[in-house]
C-alpha positions in Angstrom: 41.9 114.7 -126.0 43.2 112.1 -123.6 46.9 113.1 -122.4 49.7 110.6 -122.2 49.4 110.7 -118.3 45.8 109.9 -118.3 46.2 107.2 -120.9 48.7 105.5 -118.7 46.5 105.8 -115.7 43.6 104.4 -117.8 45.5 101.4 -119.0 46.8 100.7 -115.5 43.1 100.6 -114.5 42.5 98.2 -117.2 45.4 95.9 -116.2 43.8 96.1 -112.7 40.5 94.9 -114.0 42.1 92.0 -116.0 44.1 91.0 -112.8 40.9 90.6 -110.9 39.8 88.0 -113.4 42.9 86.0 -113.9 45.2 86.8 -111.0 47.8 88.1 -113.6 47.8 90.2 -116.6 48.0 88.0 -119.9 49.8 89.9 -122.5 47.5 88.8 -125.3 44.5 90.3 -123.5 46.1 93.5 -122.3 47.6 94.3 -125.7 44.4 93.4 -127.5 42.3 95.6 -125.2 44.6 98.5 -125.5 44.5 98.3 -129.2 40.7 98.1 -129.1 40.4 101.2 -126.8 42.8 103.2 -128.8 41.2 102.4 -132.1 37.8 103.5 -130.8 39.2 106.7 -129.4 40.8 107.6 -132.7 37.7 106.9 -134.6 35.6 108.9 -131.9 38.0 111.9 -132.5 37.8 111.6 -136.3 33.9 111.4 -136.2 33.5 114.0 -133.6 30.4 116.2 -134.4 29.3 113.8 -136.9 26.4 111.2 -136.8 27.2 107.8 -135.7 25.5 104.6 -135.2 27.1 104.1 -131.8 25.3 105.2 -128.6 26.6 108.6 -127.3 24.5 109.1 -124.3 27.0 109.6 -121.3 29.7 111.2 -123.8 27.2 113.9 -124.7 26.2 114.7 -121.3 22.7 113.1 -121.6 21.3 111.0 -118.7 21.4 107.2 -119.1 17.6 107.1 -118.9 14.4 109.2 -118.2 10.6 108.8 -118.0 10.4 108.3 -121.7 12.1 104.9 -121.4 10.2 101.9 -122.3 11.6 98.9 -123.9 9.9 96.4 -126.1 11.1 92.9 -126.0 10.7 91.0 -129.5 12.3 88.5 -131.8 13.6 89.9 -135.1 11.3 87.6 -137.0 8.3 88.3 -134.8 6.1 89.4 -137.7 6.5 88.2 -141.4 4.8 89.5 -144.6 5.4 88.7 -148.3 7.8 90.9 -150.0 9.5 92.3 -146.8 12.1 91.0 -144.4 10.7 90.1 -141.0 12.7 93.0 -139.6 11.1 95.5 -142.2 7.6 93.9 -141.4 8.0 94.4 -137.7 9.3 97.9 -138.2 6.2 98.7 -140.3 3.8 97.3 -137.7 5.3 99.3 -135.0 5.3 102.6 -136.9 1.8 102.0 -138.5 0.4 101.7 -135.0 2.4 104.9 -133.8 4.4 102.8 -131.4 7.5 104.9 -132.0 5.7 107.6 -130.0 5.1 105.3 -127.0 8.1 102.9 -126.8 11.6 104.1 -126.9 13.8 101.2 -127.4 13.4 97.9 -129.1 15.2 94.8 -127.7 15.9 92.6 -130.6 16.3 89.0 -129.2 19.4 87.3 -130.9 19.2 87.8 -134.6 22.4 86.2 -135.5 22.5 82.7 -137.5 21.8 80.1 -134.9 21.2 76.5 -134.7 18.7 76.0 -131.9 17.1 77.5 -128.8 15.3 80.1 -130.9 18.4 82.3 -131.6 20.6 81.4 -128.4 22.9 79.2 -130.1 24.8 81.5 -132.1 26.8 80.3 -135.0 28.2 83.8 -136.1 28.2 86.8 -133.6 28.6 89.4 -136.2 26.1 88.4 -138.9 22.3 88.9 -139.2 20.4 85.8 -140.1 19.4 86.4 -143.8 15.9 84.9 -142.9 15.4 87.8 -140.6 16.9 90.7 -142.8 20.1 92.6 -142.7 22.1 95.1 -140.7 20.6 97.7 -142.9 17.2 96.7 -141.6 18.4 97.1 -138.0 19.9 100.3 -138.6 16.7 101.5 -140.2 14.7 100.4 -137.2 17.4 102.3 -135.1 16.3 105.6 -136.6 13.0 105.3 -135.1 13.9 103.5 -131.8 16.9 103.1 -129.7 18.1 99.3 -129.9 19.0 96.7 -127.4 21.0 93.6 -128.4 21.8 90.2 -126.7 25.3 89.1 -126.4 25.0 85.3 -125.8 28.5 84.9 -124.1 28.1 81.8 -121.9 28.1 79.4 -125.2 28.2 79.4 -128.9 26.6 76.9 -131.4 28.4 73.6 -132.3 28.4 75.1 -135.9 30.4 78.2 -134.9 33.7 78.1 -136.7 35.5 78.4 -133.3 34.1 75.1 -132.3 34.6 73.5 -135.6 38.2 74.5 -135.2 38.3 73.1 -131.7 37.0 69.5 -132.6 39.4 69.6 -135.7 42.3 70.1 -133.1 43.2 73.4 -134.8 45.7 74.9 -132.3 44.4 78.3 -132.7 41.2 77.0 -130.9 42.5 74.4 -128.6 41.4 75.8 -125.4 38.5 77.8 -126.6 35.8 75.7 -125.0 35.4 74.4 -121.5 36.1 70.8 -120.9 36.0 68.4 -117.9 36.8 64.7 -117.0 33.4 63.1 -116.6 34.9 61.1 -113.7 35.4 64.3 -111.7 32.8 65.1 -109.1 30.6 67.8 -110.8 27.6 67.4 -108.3 28.1 70.8 -106.9 27.5 72.7 -110.2 24.1 74.4 -110.3 22.0 73.4 -113.4 19.3 75.4 -115.0 17.9 72.4 -117.0 17.6 68.7 -116.4 20.1 67.8 -119.2 23.6 66.3 -119.2 26.3 68.8 -118.0 29.0 67.4 -120.2 28.7 66.2 -124.0 31.4 64.0 -125.7 32.9 65.1 -128.9 35.3 63.2 -131.1 38.4 64.8 -132.2 41.5 63.7 -133.8 43.3 63.5 -130.5 40.5 61.7 -128.8 37.2 62.1 -127.0 36.7 65.8 -125.5 33.9 66.2 -122.8 32.7 69.6 -123.3 30.7 71.7 -120.8 27.2 72.2 -122.1 25.1 74.1 -119.4 22.0 74.5 -121.6 22.0 72.0 -124.2 24.4 69.7 -126.4 24.3 72.3 -129.2 25.3 75.1 -127.0 28.9 74.6 -126.0 30.2 76.6 -123.3 33.2 79.0 -124.0 36.3 78.8 -121.9 36.9 82.3 -120.4 39.9 81.0 -118.6 41.6 81.4 -122.0 42.2 85.2 -122.5 41.8 84.7 -126.1 38.2 84.1 -125.7 37.6 87.0 -123.4 39.4 89.3 -125.8 37.1 87.9 -128.9 33.8 88.3 -126.8 34.8 91.8 -125.5 35.5 92.9 -129.1 32.2 91.7 -130.1 30.5 93.4 -127.2 32.2 96.6 -128.2 31.2 96.0 -132.0 27.5 95.7 -130.9 27.6 99.1 -129.2 29.4 100.6 -132.5 26.5 99.1 -134.4 23.8 100.9 -132.6 23.2 99.1 -129.3 22.2 101.5 -126.6 21.7 98.4 -124.1 23.6 95.3 -124.3 22.1 92.2 -122.5 24.6 89.8 -121.2 22.8 86.5 -121.5 23.3 83.9 -118.9 26.1 85.7 -117.4 26.0 83.9 -114.1 27.4 80.6 -115.6 30.3 82.3 -117.2 33.3 81.0 -115.1 33.8 77.3 -114.6 35.8 75.9 -111.4 35.2 72.3 -110.6 34.3 72.0 -106.7 32.1 75.1 -106.7 28.5 75.8 -107.9 30.0 77.6 -111.0 27.3 80.2 -110.5 28.2 83.9 -109.7 31.9 83.0 -109.1 34.1 86.1 -108.3 35.8 85.7 -111.7 32.4 86.2 -113.3 31.7 89.4 -111.5 35.3 90.6 -112.4 34.6 89.7 -116.1 31.5 91.9 -116.1 33.5 94.7 -114.5 36.0 94.3 -117.1 33.4 94.5 -119.9 32.0 97.6 -118.3 35.3 99.2 -118.0 36.1 98.7 -121.8 32.7 99.8 -122.8 32.9 103.1 -120.8 36.3 103.8 -122.7 35.2 102.8 -126.2 31.4 103.5 -126.5 30.5 105.5 -123.4 26.9 105.8 -122.5 26.4 102.1 -123.5 24.2 100.4 -120.9 25.1 96.9 -119.5 22.2 94.6 -118.5 22.8 91.4 -116.8 20.5 88.5 -117.0 20.6 86.2 -114.0 17.4 84.4 -113.3 18.1 83.7 -109.5 16.8 84.7 -106.1 16.8 88.5 -105.5 19.9 89.0 -103.4 22.1 87.0 -105.8 20.5 89.0 -108.7 21.3 92.5 -107.4 24.9 91.5 -106.6 25.6 92.2 -110.2 25.2 96.1 -109.5 28.7 95.7 -107.9 29.5 99.1 -106.0 27.0 100.9 -108.2 29.5 102.3 -110.6 31.6 99.3 -111.7 29.3 96.5 -113.0 26.0 96.3 -114.4 23.8 99.5 -115.0 20.7 97.4 -114.8 19.6 94.0 -113.6 16.4 92.3 -114.4 13.7 92.5 -111.8 13.3 88.7 -111.8 11.4 88.5 -108.6 8.7 90.8 -110.0 6.7 88.4 -112.2 6.1 85.6 -109.8 5.4 88.1 -106.8 2.8 89.8 -108.8 1.3 86.5 -110.0 1.3 85.4 -106.4 -0.5 88.5 -105.2 -3.3 88.4 -107.9 -4.0 84.6 -107.1 -3.6 84.5 -103.4 -5.2 87.8 -102.6 -2.3 88.7 -100.4 -0.2 91.8 -101.5 1.9 91.8 -98.3 4.7 89.8 -99.8 4.9 92.1 -102.9 4.6 95.1 -100.8 7.4 94.1 -98.4 9.7 93.0 -101.2 9.1 96.5 -102.9 10.1 98.3 -99.6 13.3 96.3 -99.5 14.2 97.6 -103.0 17.2 100.1 -103.1 19.9 101.2 -105.6 23.5 101.6 -104.9 23.9 104.7 -107.1 22.2 106.8 -109.6 24.1 104.9 -112.4 22.0 101.8 -111.6 18.3 100.9 -112.0 16.1 98.1 -112.4 14.9 96.4 -115.7 11.3 96.0 -114.7 9.1 93.2 -116.6 6.5 90.4 -116.1 7.0 88.4 -119.2 9.8 87.8 -121.7 10.8 85.2 -124.1 11.6 82.6 -121.3 8.9 81.3 -118.8 8.2 83.1 -115.4 11.0 82.2 -113.2 10.2 80.5 -109.9 13.6 80.6 -108.3 13.4 84.5 -107.9 10.7 84.0 -105.5 12.4 81.6 -103.2 12.8 83.0 -99.8 10.0 85.4 -100.4 6.8 83.4 -101.1 5.9 80.5 -98.8 6.7 77.1 -100.6 3.0 76.2 -100.7 2.1 79.2 -102.5 4.8 78.5 -105.2 3.3 75.2 -105.3 -0.1 76.7 -106.0 1.2 78.7 -108.8 2.5 75.7 -110.3 -0.8 73.9 -110.0 -2.7 77.1 -111.4 -0.4 77.0 -114.6 -0.9 73.4 -115.0 -4.8 74.0 -114.5 -4.7 76.5 -117.3 -3.2 73.9 -119.7 0.3 75.1 -119.7 3.7 73.6 -118.7 6.4 73.7 -116.2 10.1 73.8 -116.8 12.2 71.8 -114.4 15.8 71.8 -113.2 18.0 69.3 -111.7 19.1 69.2 -108.2 22.4 68.0 -106.7 20.6 65.2 -105.0 19.2 64.0 -108.3 15.6 65.3 -107.8 13.9 67.9 -109.9 12.4 71.3 -108.9 10.2 73.7 -110.9 12.3 76.4 -112.5 9.8 78.3 -114.6 6.2 78.4 -115.6 5.8 78.1 -119.4 2.8 80.3 -120.0 2.0 83.7 -121.5 1.6 86.2 -118.6 -1.9 87.0 -120.0 -2.9 83.5 -119.6 -1.1 83.1 -116.2 -3.2 85.9 -114.5 -6.5 84.3 -115.5 -8.2 81.2 -117.2 -9.6 82.4 -120.3 -11.9 79.4 -120.4 -13.8 80.8 -117.2 -13.7 84.7 -117.4 -14.9 87.1 -120.1 -12.6 89.0 -122.2 -13.4 92.3 -120.3 -12.4 90.8 -117.0 -9.4 89.0 -118.1 -8.0 92.2 -119.8 -8.7 94.3 -116.5 -6.8 91.7 -114.5 -3.8 91.5 -116.8 -3.7 95.4 -117.4 -3.6 96.0 -113.7 -0.4 94.0 -113.5 1.1 95.8 -116.3 0.0 99.4 -114.8 1.9 98.4 -111.5 5.0 97.2 -113.4 5.0 100.4 -115.6 4.8 102.5 -112.5 7.6 101.0 -110.5 10.9 102.6 -110.1 13.2 101.4 -113.0 13.0 101.1 -116.9 9.9 99.0 -117.9 10.2 96.3 -120.5 7.1 95.0 -122.3 7.2 91.6 -124.1 5.6 91.7 -127.6 3.0 89.1 -126.7 2.0 90.9 -123.8 1.4 94.1 -125.8 -0.6 92.3 -128.3 -2.4 90.1 -125.9 -1.3 86.7 -127.5 -2.7 83.4 -126.1 -0.4 80.7 -125.1 0.6 78.7 -128.1 0.0 75.1 -127.0 0.1 73.7 -130.6 3.7 75.1 -130.9 4.8 73.1 -127.7 3.1 70.0 -129.0 4.7 70.4 -132.4 8.2 71.2 -131.2 8.2 69.4 -128.0 9.8 72.7 -126.5 7.8 74.0 -123.6 9.3 77.7 -124.0 7.7 77.9 -127.4 4.3 78.6 -125.7 4.9 82.2 -125.6 7.2 82.6 -128.7 4.5 82.5 -131.4 5.5 84.1 -134.6 2.8 86.0 -136.5 2.0 86.5 -140.1 1.1 90.2 -140.4 -2.3 89.4 -141.8 -3.0 87.1 -138.8 -1.9 89.7 -136.2 -3.9 92.5 -137.9 -6.9 90.3 -137.9 -6.5 89.4 -134.2 -6.3 92.9 -133.4 -9.1 94.2 -135.5 -12.1 92.8 -133.5 -13.1 95.6 -130.9 -14.6 92.9 -128.6 -11.7 90.5 -128.7 -9.2 90.0 -125.8 -6.3 90.8 -127.9 -7.8 94.1 -129.0 -8.7 95.1 -125.5 -5.3 94.3 -124.2 -3.5 96.1 -127.1 -5.7 99.2 -126.8 -5.3 99.2 -123.0 -1.6 98.9 -123.2 -1.3 101.6 -125.6 -3.5 103.8 -123.3 -1.1 102.9 -120.4 2.1 103.8 -122.4 0.5 106.9 -123.7 -0.2 108.4 -120.1 2.9 107.1 -118.5 5.0 109.0 -121.1 3.5 112.3 -119.9 4.7 112.1 -116.2 8.3 112.8 -115.1 7.5 111.0 -111.8 8.0 107.7 -113.7 11.6 108.6 -114.4 13.7 105.6 -113.2 15.6 108.1 -110.8 12.3 109.4 -109.1 12.0 108.2 -105.6 9.5 105.3 -104.7 7.7 105.1 -101.3 5.4 102.1 -100.6 2.2 103.0 -98.7 0.8 101.3 -95.7 -2.3 99.8 -97.1 -4.4 96.7 -96.3 -2.6 93.7 -97.7 -5.8 91.8 -98.4 -5.4 92.7 -102.3 -4.5 96.3 -102.2 -1.1 98.0 -102.9 0.1 101.3 -103.3 3.3 103.4 -103.8 4.2 107.0 -104.4 6.7 108.0 -107.2 8.3 111.7 -106.7 10.6 113.2 -109.2 13.4 115.5 -108.7 11.2 118.6 -109.5 8.7 117.5 -106.8 6.1 116.2 -109.1 4.3 113.1 -107.7 2.0 110.3 -108.8 0.3 108.0 -106.4 -0.2 104.4 -107.6 -3.1 102.7 -105.9 -4.1 99.1 -107.1 -7.0 96.8 -106.2 -6.0 93.2 -107.2 -9.2 91.6 -106.1 -12.5 90.8 -107.7 -14.4 93.1 -105.2 -14.7 96.8 -105.1 -12.9 98.7 -102.5 -13.1 101.9 -100.7 -10.1 103.4 -98.8 -8.8 106.6 -97.4 -5.5 107.9 -98.5 -3.1 110.0 -96.1 -3.1 113.3 -97.9 0.3 114.0 -96.6 1.6 110.9 -98.6 -0.7 111.5 -101.8 -2.3 114.7 -102.4 -4.4 114.5 -105.5 -7.0 116.0 -107.5 -7.5 113.6 -110.4 -6.9 110.0 -111.7 -4.9 110.6 -114.9 -5.5 107.1 -116.0 -9.3 107.2 -115.6 -9.4 110.9 -116.6 -11.5 111.4 -113.5 -11.6 114.3 -111.0 -11.4 113.3 -107.3 -10.9 114.9 -103.9 -8.5 114.0 -101.1 -11.4 114.9 -98.7 -13.4 111.8 -100.0 -12.8 108.1 -99.8 -11.1 106.6 -102.8 -13.2 104.1 -104.5 -11.7 101.3 -106.7 -13.4 98.8 -109.0 -12.3 95.3 -109.2 -8.8 95.0 -110.5 -8.5 98.9 -110.9 -5.3 100.7 -110.8 -5.3 104.5 -110.3 -2.5 106.9 -111.0 -3.4 109.9 -108.7 -2.2 113.4 -109.2 
């Protein structure tokens, strides 16, 4: 039980965190957070020893993560069938295929009622869209998997009751949304999309120009108003109480607005993340904070803070474009050098490794790492493969590539020119590397099942990102995976095999050390993972279309077998690799 002295000290820390954001301690926020923390503590004492939906990792002494952690990224309505809600249907698909044995956590992309952007324009933060199912469906899924939710906190939908109150001049919501005078110089503001920054709305008191970073329907919340901060932190805690082990802070980098700046990664934004982490640690300890910042690497990892006060995890946004560059250029040197540069500030932090998600493949995270001409080549390859390029507006009025809109499967090879067998080998090589790297791996549903780019969805909707957001009918999905010679079946079975083998090796724990090997950079890359108990796995990859033979320093990697190929080997003999083969040596 918390003593009075400890409680006083704790709330002083809360006040310090609030002051970092606002320069003062607004009473409404201080009192609101004190009430929230005390309520959660009281509930925790009352339910001590009983089962609870809330995550209890740190509070029960369990580690934040281990080698069994793999996250599946998926939409709540990813799979549909008659007679079941989409959430129930997807749950059934996952368990029918034994994936609860291979995947520990399911990241449900925004499942709240929404008016645009496939869920990222939230109209009610605490409801489940009835088209997808119910909270009971989510809690049922949570009995077989840990859960990860999105907090879409930069903006809400125009349809949200807060915004409706704002445009009705309801004084309760008068300062809930960020506004600006369109005559002011906003040229320094970093834009993720080539759309107007301000959108006019008519109110009884006149026209209000509201900040709309992502679209006119996605209206930016005003965190300079402590009432907004309190509402959103309360929502954050509620998500953890409703079963979220990991909470993704969507588009967090844009949170704070200050005219005359880039409005990106401002000190108040970092302070806001620290405040959110502070409150979660005191209300639902063990909940993992993940920041989503699709920016160059050094900017991205700044959200680790000092290693103990900000994000537990950050997305490894540089990995997808660097892996793609390596497999197309034949030069693995950039990828290897970047991997050597990776470090973590504490054992309370790790990377969220992925190659694909609901968004495109970000180009900005490769800036400063890959020569511009090689980025241009990736853009051209994606266009040659029949896919799309997302653009962003620059301050000088020009546009630059922002993301590659294509499934990662179709980005690594052109299905029109390679066989299904070779295509799957190329793709699974990239996934085997990602799954091996230090951090928690995340697998997008469409990578798992080998989905093709959905060009028809782009043409029908006019939305380039729909290219890798295909929603399946259950019969359609089962039929696609039933043909043993099809690309989708090859990818699905190959991926399941990778996950099955990975789960058996503690050297893939996020805490295990990682050392990049000195190998030829003409398509080869290798590294060694070493667990705390000394267990090692050497990862050697050939990302070329030619067989290779190399010798591995037995001091770095002493091995007797390849656990992926189930092949006995000897350190005394040269190591052979087929085209696009990845070996896990032990």
